[in-house]
GUDREN-154522 format. One record per residue: y, z, x of N, C-alpha, C in turn; chain. Coordinates in Angstrom, 3 decimals. Layout:
REM GUDREN-154522
n_c2:n_c3:n_c1:ca_c2:ca_c3:ca_c1:c_c2:c_c3:c_c1:finu
Y:Z:X:Y:Z:X:Y:Z:X:A;
...
This chain:
REM GUDREN-154522
n_c2:n_c3:n_c1:ca_c2:ca_c3:ca_c1:c_c2:c_c3:c_c1:finu
-19.103:4.356:0.411:-18.280:3.885:1.192:-16.928:4.184:0.222:A;
-15.873:4.810:0.759:-14.928:4.992:0.143:-13.997:3.619:-0.179:A;
-13.307:3.437:-1.167:-11.850:2.237:-1.489:-11.003:2.878:-0.967:A;
-10.136:2.833:0.092:-8.538:2.828:0.133:-7.797:1.711:0.220:A;
-6.795:2.268:-1.039:-5.476:1.600:-0.295:-4.459:1.724:-0.011:A;
-3.830:0.869:0.737:-2.420:1.117:1.555:-1.430:-0.023:1.196:A;
-0.042:0.530:1.267:0.396:-0.343:1.097:1.841:-0.185:2.216:A;
2.108:-1.470:2.673:3.124:-1.009:4.188:3.879:-2.204:3.496:A;
5.202:-1.864:4.196:6.486:-2.937:4.289:6.511:-4.018:5.200:A;
5.759:-3.417:6.445:5.992:-4.840:7.150:4.238:-4.766:7.767:A;
4.363:-6.249:8.446:2.998:-6.356:9.528:2.439:-5.453:10.065:A;
3.531:-5.315:10.882:3.130:-4.155:11.995:2.640:-2.663:11.345:A;
3.514:-2.009:10.422:2.643:-0.934:10.097:1.458:-1.222:9.167:A;
0.877:-2.379:8.039:0.042:-2.486:7.876:-0.783:-3.205:8.876:A;
-0.720:-3.489:9.817:-1.910:-3.719:10.792:-2.191:-1.921:11.392:A;
-1.256:-1.534:11.557:-1.340:-0.358:12.169:-2.178:0.634:11.343:A;
-2.182:0.676:10.099:-2.917:1.513:9.286:-4.374:0.585:9.084:A;
-4.503:-0.239:9.491:-5.509:-0.891:9.169:-6.416:-1.030:10.579:A;
-5.776:-0.714:11.926:-6.826:0.032:13.015:-6.636:1.258:13.380:A;
-6.076:1.859:12.250:-6.498:3.748:12.044:-8.106:3.365:11.158:A;
-8.218:2.129:10.480:-8.881:2.570:9.440:-10.149:1.833:10.131:A;
-9.973:0.879:11.056:-11.160:0.803:12.097:-11.808:1.687:13.114:A;
-10.743:2.471:13.536:-11.092:3.506:14.692:-11.996:4.593:13.672:A;
-11.530:4.882:12.666:-12.188:5.908:11.356:-13.670:5.366:11.073:A;
-14.068:4.318:11.465:-14.882:3.388:11.259:-15.471:2.620:9.536:A;
-14.116:2.952:9.119:-14.213:1.901:7.645:-13.785:0.469:7.876:A;
-14.681:-0.405:7.020:-13.859:-1.613:7.388:-12.789:-2.009:6.718:A;
-12.088:-2.689:7.539:-10.476:-2.768:7.143:-10.307:-4.544:6.796:A;
-9.293:-4.818:5.662:-8.945:-6.125:5.957:-6.993:-5.831:5.442:A;
-5.871:-6.618:6.277:-4.747:-6.712:5.820:-4.705:-8.143:4.970:A;
-3.724:-7.547:3.769:-3.417:-8.773:2.563:-2.245:-8.964:3.015:A;
-1.517:-9.913:2.173:-0.035:-10.402:1.858:0.032:-9.862:0.109:A;
-0.886:-9.950:-0.627:-0.620:-10.129:-1.916:-2.331:-8.826:-2.175:A;
-2.517:-8.455:-3.567:-3.961:-7.994:-3.919:-4.959:-9.109:-4.029:A;
-6.129:-8.795:-3.850:-7.378:-9.737:-3.986:-8.290:-8.522:-4.853:A;
-9.416:-9.395:-4.974:-10.521:-8.512:-5.898:-10.914:-7.504:-4.909:A;
-10.751:-6.130:-6.420:-10.929:-4.743:-5.791:-12.274:-4.196:-5.150:A;
-13.455:-5.641:-5.047:-14.363:-4.745:-4.844:-14.711:-4.691:-3.358:A;
-13.997:-4.628:-2.827:-14.079:-4.635:-0.914:-14.491:-3.162:-0.830:A;
-15.607:-2.639:-0.132:-15.906:-1.497:0.386:-15.136:-1.214:1.923:A;
-14.037:-0.188:1.937:-13.531:-0.190:2.831:-11.397:0.460:2.427:A;
-10.759:-0.326:3.658:-10.101:0.099:3.789:-9.004:-1.365:3.312:A;
-8.279:-1.325:2.357:-7.034:-2.391:1.726:-6.102:-2.325:2.007:A;
-5.156:-3.117:3.188:-3.730:-3.115:3.348:-3.120:-3.989:2.688:A;
-2.320:-3.653:2.033:-1.446:-4.990:1.716:0.105:-4.753:2.634:A;
0.550:-6.133:2.812:1.516:-5.865:3.449:2.884:-6.358:2.608:A;
3.547:-5.845:1.630:4.766:-6.599:1.152:5.942:-7.368:1.591:A;
5.900:-7.129:3.093:7.122:-7.739:3.921:8.349:-7.355:3.057:A;
8.694:-6.130:2.594:9.848:-5.841:1.749:10.964:-4.774:2.663:A;
10.497:-4.467:3.770:11.576:-3.689:4.491:12.705:-3.904:4.664:A;
13.069:-5.272:4.594:14.570:-5.850:5.090:15.093:-6.058:3.670:A;
14.420:-6.063:2.379:15.340:-6.952:1.118:15.874:-5.704:0.618:A;
17.003:-5.700:-0.386:17.765:-4.759:-1.074:16.603:-3.827:-1.729:A;
17.017:-2.736:-2.605:15.789:-1.936:-3.284:15.332:-3.113:-4.448:A;
15.935:-3.835:-5.078:16.089:-3.839:-6.278:14.730:-5.219:-5.938:A;
15.082:-6.217:-5.189:14.023:-7.147:-4.215:12.617:-6.590:-4.031:A;
12.869:-5.718:-3.167:11.755:-4.548:-2.449:10.583:-4.270:-3.450:A;
11.311:-4.032:-4.673:10.507:-2.945:-5.495:9.620:-4.504:-6.552:A;
10.332:-5.192:-6.636:9.928:-6.339:-7.115:8.643:-7.191:-6.040:A;
8.998:-6.839:-4.936:8.037:-7.593:-3.678:6.577:-6.536:-4.210:A;
6.746:-5.228:-4.663:5.743:-4.254:-4.403:4.818:-4.534:-5.840:A;
5.727:-4.785:-6.573:5.460:-4.969:-7.826:4.384:-5.894:-7.917:A;
5.211:-7.068:-7.420:3.852:-8.492:-7.724:2.656:-8.296:-6.589:A;
2.921:-7.744:-5.418:1.630:-7.354:-4.400:0.965:-6.703:-5.265:A;
0.952:-5.623:-5.678:-0.081:-5.221:-6.582:-0.357:-5.364:-7.972:A;
0.169:-6.177:-8.565:-0.554:-7.099:-9.824:-1.833:-6.850:-10.339:A;
-2.600:-7.289:-9.745:-3.967:-7.166:-10.004:-4.436:-6.166:-9.530:A;
-4.132:-5.156:-9.301:-4.664:-3.743:-8.717:-5.421:-3.031:-9.694:A;
-6.305:-2.462:-9.481:-6.583:-1.706:-10.643:-6.633:-0.218:-9.923:A;
-6.095:0.618:-10.593:-5.912:1.695:-9.588:-7.352:2.639:-9.445:A;
-8.272:2.114:-10.730:-9.461:3.397:-10.390:-10.073:2.963:-9.525:A;
-9.837:1.510:-8.928:-10.916:1.149:-8.442:-10.627:1.488:-7.052:A;
-9.837:2.938:-6.674:-9.778:3.036:-5.364:-9.727:4.916:-5.504:A;
-10.279:4.687:-4.561:-10.157:6.992:-4.616:-8.823:7.479:-4.005:A;
-8.588:6.404:-2.745:-6.869:7.063:-2.056:-6.555:6.009:-2.214:A;
-4.934:5.715:-2.633:-4.242:5.073:-2.357:-2.856:5.698:-2.129:A;
-2.398:5.293:-0.620:-1.438:5.324:0.745:-0.403:4.439:0.627:A;
1.211:5.042:0.324:2.410:4.459:0.586:2.580:4.651:2.319:A;
2.245:3.644:3.248:3.058:3.253:4.239:4.470:3.269:4.346:A;
4.791:4.489:5.080:6.677:3.845:5.430:6.959:3.709:6.548:A;
7.739:3.247:7.071:8.904:3.493:8.611:8.904:5.000:8.802:A;
8.546:5.235:9.925:8.238:6.463:10.729:9.874:6.946:10.549:A;
10.859:6.629:10.913:12.324:6.930:10.504:13.095:6.167:9.492:A;
11.892:5.976:8.274:12.628:5.618:6.990:13.547:4.448:6.949:A;
13.253:3.644:7.211:14.168:2.269:7.271:13.325:1.426:5.511:A;
14.643:1.125:5.360:14.100:0.020:4.428:13.970:0.968:2.823:A;
14.315:0.570:1.802:14.595:0.892:0.674:13.449:2.287:-0.133:A;
12.869:2.673:0.512:11.525:3.449:0.731:11.769:4.121:-0.702:A;
12.471:4.463:-1.397:12.522:5.168:-2.898:12.479:4.213:-3.495:A;
12.956:3.051:-3.542:12.090:2.250:-4.704:11.178:1.639:-4.666:A;
10.482:1.249:-3.196:9.267:0.997:-3.003:8.189:1.847:-3.917:A;
8.633:3.055:-3.552:7.417:4.346:-3.684:7.651:4.558:-5.316:A;
8.717:3.914:-5.992:8.765:3.978:-7.585:7.747:2.863:-8.103:A;
8.311:1.722:-7.489:7.169:0.708:-7.587:6.230:0.469:-7.699:A;
5.431:1.702:-6.594:4.094:1.698:-6.851:3.687:2.570:-7.642:A;
4.151:3.421:-7.915:4.130:4.304:-9.466:3.848:3.671:-10.280:A;
4.955:2.795:-10.653:5.046:1.830:-11.591:3.844:0.599:-12.192:A;
3.545:-0.171:-10.780:2.706:-0.856:-10.974:1.042:-0.243:-10.924:A;
1.133:1.375:-10.514:-0.328:1.701:-10.492:-0.447:2.335:-11.774:A;
0.855:2.735:-12.804:0.602:3.294:-13.705:0.637:4.932:-14.131:A;
1.467:5.554:-12.590:1.323:7.029:-12.509:2.413:7.623:-12.594:A;
2.890:8.524:-12.977:3.850:9.420:-13.420:4.748:9.710:-12.165:A;
4.063:10.139:-11.547:4.155:10.940:-10.406:3.549:10.847:-9.138:A;
4.031:11.369:-8.042:3.533:11.200:-6.524:2.513:12.112:-6.902:A;
1.139:12.486:-6.487:0.218:13.860:-6.468:0.039:14.004:-4.871:A;
0.182:15.603:-4.296:0.264:15.550:-3.016:-1.489:15.756:-2.974:A;
-2.500:15.158:-2.130:-3.757:15.277:-1.697:-3.899:15.743:-0.620:A;
-4.795:16.582:-0.138:-5.352:16.953:0.791:-6.696:16.097:1.150:A;
-6.479:15.392:2.372:-7.860:14.551:2.728:-8.798:15.479:3.441:A;
């Protein structure tokens, strides 16, 4: 089974992604911080960072991803609000930093 990581900026977004995973037949879980990378299926981390200033949102994302090993996941997805509320750019940059990626790479699924 695939291991997929999604990072959401609020609980409703995290739950939405986890429910989509369940509908697609994936084991799904929602966490507030990273956990062991041995879960087969979809792990969604809620950073609760949408209403924070950019610097604090970035720090919340980096903290939540502190124990994540990027090689443990076949796909990493950053969930954003549909109307781009919140410090989206700061959070995306924090995901890249936390996972040691130099840039976003589009991938066809």
